[in-house]
GUKE-18990 format. One record per residue (C-alpha): residue in three letters; x, y, z. Coordinates in pm, whole numbers. Example, Ala and Ser with C-alpha at 12.3 -4.5 7.8 and 13.67 -1.06 7.14 Angstrom:
# GUKE-18990
NODE   residuo        u        v        w
NODE       ALA     1230     -450      780
NODE       SER     1367     -106      714
END
This chain:
# GUKE-18990
NODE   residuo        u        v        w
NODE       MET    11152    12105    15243
NODE       SER    11021    12123    14890
NODE       GLY    10701    12309    14797
NODE       GLU    10523    11988    14714
NODE       ARG    10610    11832    15049
NODE       ARG    10494    12147    15232
NODE       ARG    10158    12139    15053
NODE       ALA    10116    11769    15135
NODE       ARG    10203    11835    15499
NODE       ARG     9953    12127    15521
NODE       LEU     9685    11914    15360
NODE       GLY     9752    11634    15609
NODE       LEU     9733    11878    15902
NODE       ALA     9410    12028    15769
NODE       LEU     9253    11684    15723
NODE       GLY     9365    11578    16071
NODE       ALA     9218    11894    16225
NODE       GLY     8891    11832    16040
NODE       VAL     8867    11474    16163
NODE       LEU     8944    11587    16518
NODE       TRP     8678    11860    16500
NODE       LEU     8418    11614    16372
NODE       SER     8501    11363    16643
NODE       ILE     8450    11610    16930
NODE       THR     8149    11798    16790
NODE       PRO     7814    11649    16889
NODE       PRO     7602    11553    16587
NODE       ALA     7316    11787    16501
NODE       ALA     6968    11646    16517
NODE       ALA     6854    11550    16171
NODE       HIS     6488    11638    16215
NODE       ALA     6201    11666    16458
NODE       VAL     6095    11319    16571
NODE       LEU     5752    11244    16713
NODE       GLN     5817    11138    17072
NODE       ARG     5467    11108    17213
NODE       ALA     5109    11147    17098
NODE       GLU     4782    11205    17280
NODE       PRO     4581    11002    17203
NODE       ARG     4844    10733    17179
NODE       VAL     4939    10580    16847
NODE       ASP     4702    10294    16750
NODE       SER     4499    10335    17068
NODE       THR     4134    10247    17125
NODE       LEU     3944    10500    17332
NODE       LYS     3616    10469    17517
NODE       ARG     3562    10844    17482
NODE       ALA     3660    11072    17194
NODE       PRO     3950    11307    17273
NODE       GLU     3888    11682    17278
NODE       GLU     4233    11758    17143
NODE       ILE     4526    11603    16957
NODE       ARG     4870    11669    17109
NODE       LEU     5191    11570    16933
NODE       TYR     5520    11610    17119
NODE       PHE     5837    11636    16908
NODE       SER     6208    11616    16984
NODE       GLU     6277    11970    16857
NODE       ARG     6116    12311    16841
NODE       LEU     5883    12351    16544
NODE       GLU     5842    12637    16298
NODE       PRO     5479    12746    16357
NODE       ALA     5414    12878    16006
NODE       TYR     5501    12542    15844
NODE       SER     5380    12284    16096
NODE       ALA     5032    12132    16097
NODE       VAL     4828    11832    16205
NODE       ARG     4501    11705    16057
NODE       VAL     4258    11442    16177
NODE       LEU     4071    11246    15909
NODE       ASN     3779    11005    15927
NODE       VAL     3761    10677    15732
NODE       GLN     3628    10863    15426
NODE       GLY     3936    11086    15430
NODE       MET     3743    11398    15536
NODE       GLN     3912    11636    15778
NODE       VAL     3724    11629    16110
NODE       ASP     3938    11847    16338
NODE       ARG     3847    12211    16395
NODE       ARG     4119    12331    16155
NODE       ASP     4297    12514    16434
NODE       SER     4627    12326    16422
NODE       ARG     4902    12523    16596
NODE       VAL     5237    12502    16769
NODE       ASP     5195    12564    17140
NODE       ARG     5334    12902    17249
NODE       ALA     5453    12774    17586
NODE       ASN     5609    12458    17441
NODE       PRO     5737    12503    17082
NODE       ALA     5790    12127    17048
NODE       LEU     5416    12061    17094
NODE       LEU     5173    12060    16802
NODE       ARG     4802    12057    16885
NODE       ALA     4455    12074    16733
NODE       THR     4108    12061    16888
NODE       LEU     3835    11820    16793
NODE       PRO     3455    11836    16792
NODE       ALA     3262    11549    16949
NODE       LEU     3367    11255    16733
NODE       PRO     3135    10960    16673
NODE       PRO     3268    10606    16715
NODE       GLY     3504    10503    16439
NODE       ALA     3862    10497    16317
NODE       TYR     4059    10819    16269
NODE       THR     4392    10901    16109
NODE       VAL     4619    11172    16246
NODE       ARG     4849    11321    15977
NODE       TRP     5123    11563    16062
NODE       ARG     5384    11757    15871
NODE       VAL     5631    11973    16058
NODE       LEU     5928    12194    15990
NODE       SER     6180    12198    16271
NODE       ILE     6382    12508    16342
NODE       ASP     6684    12347    16172
NODE       ALA     6480    12356    15846
NODE       ASP     6413    11982    15813
NODE       VAL     6062    11867    15719
NODE       THR     5919    11545    15860
NODE       GLU     5576    11395    15825
NODE       GLY     5387    11092    15939
NODE       GLU     5057    10948    16041
NODE       PHE     4896    10714    16289
NODE       THR     4548    10597    16377
NODE       PHE     4326    10581    16682
NODE       THR     3978    10438    16729
NODE       VAL     3683    10565    16929
NODE       GLU     3455    10284    17052
END
């Protein structure tokens, strides 16, 4: 077998092995996805919540994950104690003072342990 044919054969085997490896390896999660929120996204509440809880699909990096709650004027109204829960590293939480009736925006930005940043926001209303 000539040198050129051997190289082509090795390249074909290497490519085939790579395709096989990719087909049997489960895909890695791309980023932390918000799975559930308390209060619920776009909910209307009779009573103001005492805490915001955001549940994600992956563990979060505490030093780079935060949530803020803003009023309609864009002022931060949470107690500025946003933190990843020690017992559940996929839970981001922050406490709230007694909120008056009105609309509020929850903004979050998280870094998952696989080093992907995601962010988003949703609203809730207190009657």
